[in-house]
Every structure is written in structure tokens, then in C-alpha cells.
N, C-alpha and C positions, 0 to 999 in steps of 0.2 A: 548551559542548557539545564533546565530543571530536571531532577530525577523523577522517575515514575512513582505514582502513588502506591502506597502499601496495600490498597484494596485489590485483592486477587480476583481474577475472573472465576466464574463457576467452573468446577471440575468438568472435564470433557464428558465423562459418563453421564452427567446430569443433563447434558444438552444435545448429545449426539442423536437421540431418537427423533428430535424435531429439527435437526439440521443446525449448522453452525454459521453464524453471520461473520463474514470477513470483510473488512474495509480495505480498499485499494486507494492509496492517496499519493500525493506528490505534486510537483509543479505543473504549470501549463505545458502541454505538448510533450510530456515525459514518456507517454506510452500506456497510460492507464486503460484507455478504451481498447487498445490493441491487446494488452495483457488479459483483460476479461474475455475478449472475443476469441483469443487463441485457445482457451481452455474450456470454455462453456460447452456443455453437452446439449444445451438448448440454443435456439437462436437468441443471442443476447439482446436485451432491451437497451436501446441507446437513446440518448436525448441530445443528439448533436444538431447544431444549427449552423448555417452558413455564416462565416465571419463577414462583417460589414466594415465600412469605413469608420464606424464608431469605435472600433477596436484599435485603430491606428494610434500608435503612441502609448497604448495601454498594454496590449499583449505583444510581447517581444517575439518576433518571428525570425530573428537572426540565425538561430540554430535549426529552425524548421521552416525554411522559406516557402516550401510547397504546401504547407498546411492551410486548408481552406475551411475547415469546420472546427467547432469547439463544443465540448460538453457543457450544457447549461442547467442540467439537473443532476442526473446520475446515470451510470451504466449498471446493468444487472445481468448476472449470469449464474449458472449452477454447475457444479461438478461433484460427482460421487467418487470419493477417494477409495471407498470399499463398500461392502454391503450395508454397513452400519453408520457410515460417516458421509454426510452430504454437506458441502460448503455452498453457501449463498454469497456471492461476491457483489459488493456494492462499490463501484468506482466513483469517487468524488471528483467534482470539477476542480481544476487546479488553481484557477485565479482566486486571489484573496477576496475579490468583490463578491464571491459566492460563499464566503465563510459562514453566512447565516444558515447554510444548508449542512455544514460539516457536523455540527453537534447532533443533528437528527440522524444523519447517516452513520455516525460513529457510535451512537447510543445503542447498547445491547450487543455490540460486536465482541466476539471472542478475542479478536486481535486484528492487527493491521499490517499490511505490506506497504512500505513507503518506497516508491520508485525514485531514483535519483539519476540525473543526467549530469556528468561532470563538466559539461560545457557551461552549465548554469546551475550549479549545485545549490546556490543560495535560494533558489525557487522553492525548495522543499522545506525550508525552515518553518514557515507558517504551519504547514501540516504537522511537522514533528512537534511543534509547541502545543498545538491543539490536542494531539494524541497523548502526549505526556501529561497535559493538564487533566485529561479525563482518566488517567491512570490505566490506559490500555497497554497490553503487551504488544510488542511490534518487532518487526525486523526490517532491515533496509536492503533493497536490491538495486545494484548498479545496473541499469539497463544499457546494454552495449549495442549501439546502432552501427550500421555500415559506415566505415570510414572514421568512426569516432576515435579520438585519442585514447589508447588503452595503456598508456605508459604510467598512469596513476595506479599505485598499488592500493590494495584494500586498506592497508594501514594509513596511507596518506588520505584516503577518502574519509576514514573514521576520524582522523584528526581534524580534517577540514569541517566536518559536520559536528564535531564535539560529541560523538556518540559514546555513551557509557560502554565499558568493556563487556557487559553482559548482553548487550543488544547484538544479535547476529547480523552480519554484513556479508552479502554474497554478490556474485555477478549473475546476470540472467540475460536472456534474449526474449523480450516480451512478445515476439512473433512466433516463438517456438513452443509448441504445446508441452513437450517433455521438460523444457527449461522452466516454464511457468509451474508445472506440476511439482517439480522439485522444490521450488520456492514455497509453495503452499504447504507441502509436507513438512518442510523445515519450520514454517511458522507454527503449525499444529504441534510439532514436537517441542518447540520452544515454550509454547504456552503450557503444554502438559508438564514439562519439566519445572517451570516456575510455580505452577499450582501445587505440584507434589512437594516442592521445597518449602512453600509457604505452609502447607498442611503439616509437614514434618516439624517445622518450627513451632507451630501452634499446639502440637501434641505434648502434653505434660510428661 
């Protein structure tokens, strides 16, 4: 997997006053809509549509047999981490046929959270490739669902995804507000650390 671009995101202090855009990406049915909805302090904007027979053989429902809707544009939510830092969350549709939307949704984002389901971890590869191509800072969150196999260690997941050592990898529950909040705080801290390191290297 290609390494991230050397182009660093803007320092946090320069963007916090107008809010920070965060992308939430991952494969189909991995929990992006749930993730945004669990944390948003406003009623989240959703663009879900009923799945039809046209999606049969295209969208794999083996791991999510009860899923009846899918995101066709994006999800949007907002969360204030503190008095000076507001995050605007944009959840991207997971299917690769919506890839034409990803560039627009990812552009201008401070960073991204990529959700992964170990039952079909390969579904997140397209999102990871796009995010790395755009040089975004990101972290990966293993979304643990009820009854999901949790025997995979984080190191095994890292190896399966070929994640670079510097990319944070954590477990989360996309339904749990506190779990989602910890992931977002972790992403902001990671981006801040990367920006500070890049600035230090650039200082003569």
C-alpha cells in the first residue's frame, strides 16, 4: 500500500475557529452512518435509500443480512469536542461505484477515520487507497459488532491491511457515543502530532 504524501495538513490552530472537517470512510455496511449518528449533537443528515433488487449480486449482504438501506450520497453530523474545537463529520458511501463522490468529500478534510469489519476487511482497501493518494492523515478503527469474531489481534488486522506502523489502529463500537468520541479525539491528536513533527523537521 502506498505511503501517505508528504503534504501536511494545516495546523489545528489555523482551522479550529471555523471547525474541522473529518471524513468517515470504509466499506459497505461497516457502520459509518451509525458512527456519525452516535456522536452527532445535531440530528444527522442522512442520504439513505432503500436497497432494491438492482443491488443484488453487487452489494454483499452476507455479513449484514438485515440491512435494508444504503447511503447514496453522504452522512453529515457535528460534534463539539470542547469550546474551541468543532468537528464536522462527513460519512462517505462505501460502495466503490460511488467513488466519484469520495474525492469531493475527502477534499479539505483534516483527517479521516476508516472503519473496518474483519469479516470483510478487503472492503476498506479502496477507501484506504483514495485517502493515501490524497495525502490525508488517518486512523483505522475496527468496528466490533455483536457476535463478531474478536479473536483477531490488532497486529493481525494491521498486517492484513498492510497498514504503516505510524497509522493508529484501535477498536471501537460505532453504536457507542463514548467509543466514537475516543476515536475522534485519537484522530485529532494523531493529526496534531504529525503536523508538529513535520513543522519541526522543516525548521532550520
